[in-house]
N, CA, C and O of each residue as an XYZ file, in Angstrom:
272
protein
N      -3.190      7.662     -6.804
C      -2.005      6.954     -7.235
C      -2.271      5.453     -7.108
O      -2.887      5.011     -6.139
N      -1.832      4.712     -8.035
C      -1.994      3.265     -8.003
C      -0.992      2.646     -7.018
O       0.076      3.204     -6.766
N      -1.358      1.496     -6.473
C      -0.534      0.831     -5.461
C       0.874      0.556     -5.972
O       1.846      0.896     -5.296
N       1.007     -0.044     -7.138
C       2.339     -0.370     -7.645
C       3.183      0.880     -7.884
O       4.394      0.864     -7.663
N       2.549      1.958     -8.333
C       3.277      3.225     -8.527
C       3.809      3.732     -7.197
O       4.953      4.176     -7.099
N       2.968      3.662     -6.180
C       3.364      4.136     -4.858
C       4.521      3.306     -4.314
O       5.490      3.851     -3.787
N       4.416      2.002     -4.443
C       5.484      1.132     -3.945
C       6.783      1.379     -4.705
O       7.854      1.426     -4.101
N       6.695      1.535     -6.013
C       7.889      1.798     -6.820
C       8.530      3.122     -6.405
O       9.751      3.220     -6.278
N       7.695      4.133     -6.196
C       8.184      5.445     -5.768
C       8.935      5.342     -4.439
O       9.853      6.116     -4.168
N       8.529      4.373     -3.618
C       9.153      4.174     -2.311
C      10.142      3.005     -2.297
O      10.491      2.478     -1.241
N      10.584      2.615     -3.493
C      11.624      1.594     -3.659
C      11.302      0.261     -2.992
O      12.152     -0.333     -2.329
N      10.072     -0.201     -3.173
C       9.697     -1.512     -2.660
C       8.706     -2.153     -3.626
O       8.290     -1.529     -4.603
N       8.334     -3.384     -3.354
C       7.415     -4.124     -4.213
C       6.328     -4.785     -3.377
O       6.433     -4.869     -2.154
N       5.281     -5.254     -4.056
C       4.236     -6.005     -3.358
C       4.844     -7.226     -2.681
O       4.474     -7.568     -1.558
N       5.772     -7.879     -3.362
C       6.410     -9.073     -2.803
C       7.106     -8.755     -1.488
O       6.947     -9.490     -0.514
N       7.875     -7.671     -1.445
C       8.596     -7.303     -0.222
C       7.633     -6.971      0.906
O       7.858     -7.366      2.050
N       6.561     -6.249      0.595
C       5.568     -5.907      1.611
C       4.905     -7.181      2.130
O       4.733     -7.349      3.337
N       4.537     -8.071      1.219
C       3.893     -9.327      1.620
C       4.823    -10.156      2.502
O       4.395    -10.713      3.513
N       6.075    -10.234      2.122
C       7.060    -11.031      2.863
C       7.261    -10.493      4.280
O       7.284    -11.266      5.238
N       7.403     -9.200      4.415
C       7.683     -8.598      5.720
C       6.438     -8.529      6.592
O       6.515     -8.750      7.801
N       5.299     -8.228      5.995
C       4.085     -8.023      6.780
C       3.331     -9.310      7.091
O       2.545     -9.360      8.037
N       3.569    -10.348      6.297
C       2.844    -11.590      6.494
C       1.519    -11.645      5.758
O       0.803    -12.642      5.854
N       1.178    -10.595      5.025
C      -0.034    -10.592      4.209
C       0.330    -11.219      2.864
O       1.350    -10.870      2.271
N      -0.489    -12.128      2.391
C      -0.154    -12.855      1.173
C      -0.063    -11.926     -0.031
O      -0.763    -10.917     -0.127
N       0.824    -12.303     -0.941
C       0.978    -11.506     -2.159
C      -0.304    -11.542     -2.979
O      -0.624    -10.577     -3.673
N      -1.038    -12.646     -2.904
C      -2.301    -12.718     -3.649
C      -3.314    -11.708     -3.107
O      -4.125    -11.174     -3.864
N      -3.268    -11.445     -1.800
C      -4.146    -10.417     -1.233
C      -3.815     -9.053     -1.814
O      -4.707     -8.251     -2.089
N      -2.527     -8.796     -1.999
C      -2.128     -7.527     -2.594
C      -2.536     -7.459     -4.061
O      -2.896     -6.390     -4.552
N      -2.483     -8.589     -4.766
C      -2.919     -8.596     -6.163
C      -4.397     -8.237     -6.253
O      -4.815     -7.541     -7.179
N      -5.189     -8.710     -5.291
C      -6.613     -8.394     -5.284
C      -6.865     -6.906     -5.076
O      -7.889     -6.380     -5.510
N      -5.941     -6.234     -4.419
C      -6.091     -4.796     -4.200
C      -6.065     -4.009     -5.504
O      -6.641     -2.925     -5.595
N      -5.402     -4.556     -6.501
C      -5.296     -3.849     -7.773
C      -6.663     -3.655     -8.422
O      -6.830     -2.796     -9.288
N      -7.634     -4.451     -8.003
C      -8.983     -4.353     -8.559
C      -9.834     -3.333     -7.814
O     -10.939     -3.011     -8.248
N      -9.326     -2.827     -6.700
C     -10.083     -1.900     -5.866
C      -9.546     -0.477     -5.984
O      -8.401     -0.262     -6.381
N     -10.372      0.467     -5.641
C      -9.947      1.856     -5.525
C      -9.071      1.976     -4.281
O      -9.391      1.385     -3.249
N      -7.976      2.725     -4.355
C      -7.057      2.823     -3.217
C      -7.720      3.387     -1.964
O      -7.275      3.098     -0.854
N      -8.755      4.173     -2.118
C      -9.459      4.723     -0.969
C     -10.284      3.696     -0.215
O     -10.745      3.960      0.896
N     -10.472      2.520     -0.815
C     -11.282      1.479     -0.189
C     -10.470      0.362      0.445
O     -11.043     -0.616      0.927
N      -9.163      0.483      0.454
C      -8.331     -0.558      1.062
C      -8.612     -0.644      2.554
O      -8.960      0.349      3.192
N      -8.460     -1.818      3.090
C      -8.592     -2.033      4.521
C      -7.404     -1.382      5.235
O      -6.312     -1.285      4.673
N      -7.620     -0.947      6.449
C      -6.553     -0.334      7.227
C      -5.348     -1.235      7.407
O      -4.225     -0.747      7.534
N      -5.562     -2.546      7.419
C      -4.433     -3.460      7.620
C      -3.444     -3.387      6.468
O      -2.248     -3.599      6.668
N      -3.925     -3.091      5.267
C      -3.009     -2.976      4.140
C      -2.168     -1.711      4.249
O      -0.974     -1.731      3.949
N      -2.781     -0.613      4.675
C      -2.011      0.616      4.878
C      -0.973      0.428      5.980
O       0.160      0.892      5.860
N      -1.367     -0.256      7.053
C      -0.421     -0.522      8.148
C       0.716     -1.423      7.687
O       1.868     -1.207      8.064
N       0.405     -2.435      6.872
C       1.433     -3.354      6.377
C       2.443     -2.619      5.499
O       3.650     -2.822      5.626
N       1.947     -1.777      4.619
C       2.843     -1.003      3.757
C       3.670     -0.050      4.609
O       4.873      0.102      4.391
N       3.026      0.591      5.575
C       3.744      1.502      6.468
C       4.814      0.798      7.269
O       5.880      1.367      7.508
N       4.554     -0.428      7.691
C       5.539     -1.213      8.437
C       6.821     -1.359      7.632
O       7.919     -1.205      8.165
N       6.677     -1.652      6.365
C       7.836     -1.847      5.496
C       8.549     -0.534      5.213
O       9.777     -0.492      5.135
N       7.780      0.536      5.060
C       8.361      1.829      4.681
C       8.780      2.688      5.867
O       9.373      3.751      5.683
N       8.477      2.239      7.080
C       8.806      3.037      8.255
C       7.873      4.227      8.417
O       8.273      5.277      8.919
N       6.629      4.054      7.990
C       5.621      5.104      8.085
C       4.400      4.553      8.805
O       4.268      3.344      8.995
N       3.523      5.443      9.196
C       2.271      4.983      9.792
C       1.285      4.644      8.665
O       1.454      5.080      7.527
N       0.271      3.872      8.997
C      -0.766      3.572      8.027
C      -1.444      4.834      7.525
O      -1.814      4.925      6.354
N      -1.607      5.813      8.416
C      -2.218      7.084      8.046
C      -1.383      7.858      7.040
O      -1.919      8.458      6.108
N      -0.065      7.841      7.231
C       0.808      8.516      6.276
C       0.714      7.864      4.904
O       0.658      8.549      3.883
N       0.698      6.538      4.890
C       0.596      5.815      3.622
C      -0.721      6.160      2.942
O      -0.748      6.446      1.745
N      -1.812      6.135      3.701
C      -3.127      6.481      3.143
C      -3.096      7.883      2.548
O      -3.537      8.088      1.417
N      -2.579      8.845      3.301
C      -2.542     10.233      2.830
C      -1.732     10.364      1.545
O      -2.126     11.084      0.627
N      -0.601      9.667      1.483
C       0.255      9.771      0.301
C      -0.376      9.098     -0.915
O      -0.308      9.636     -2.020
N      -0.983      7.937     -0.728
C      -1.583      7.229     -1.851
C      -2.803      7.978     -2.380
O      -3.023      8.026     -3.590
N      -3.579      8.549     -1.502
C      -4.806      9.206     -1.936
C      -4.625     10.691     -2.245
O      -5.590     11.358     -2.620
N      -3.436     11.213     -2.100
C      -3.183     12.645     -2.337
C      -3.602     13.073     -3.727
O      -4.182     14.147     -3.887
N      -3.325     12.260     -4.744
C      -3.699     12.600     -6.115
C      -5.199     12.718     -6.281
O      -5.679     13.568     -7.031
N      -5.944     11.871     -5.587
C      -7.396     11.887     -5.695
C      -8.000     13.106     -5.014
O      -9.078     13.567     -5.392
N      -7.306     13.623     -4.015
C      -7.827     14.750     -3.253
C      -7.563     16.094     -3.912
O      -8.143     17.106     -3.518
N      -6.703     16.108     -4.902
C      -6.370     17.370     -5.605
C      -7.273     17.575     -6.785
O      -7.146     18.574     -7.493
């Protein structure tokens, strides 16, 4: 699943994650060029912080499509 799809599914945006987590929005834009399985753990933790999930849960949900 692509990052923006995942965030939309969870009713949030890159901007909201960047604002709450302190990670720059430009850093999130750079993620769009990478495979979701290669993201740094800090990005999964940042997204999880906003969504009330652990970084591991976010990783599992984003990569679920790739594992099937």
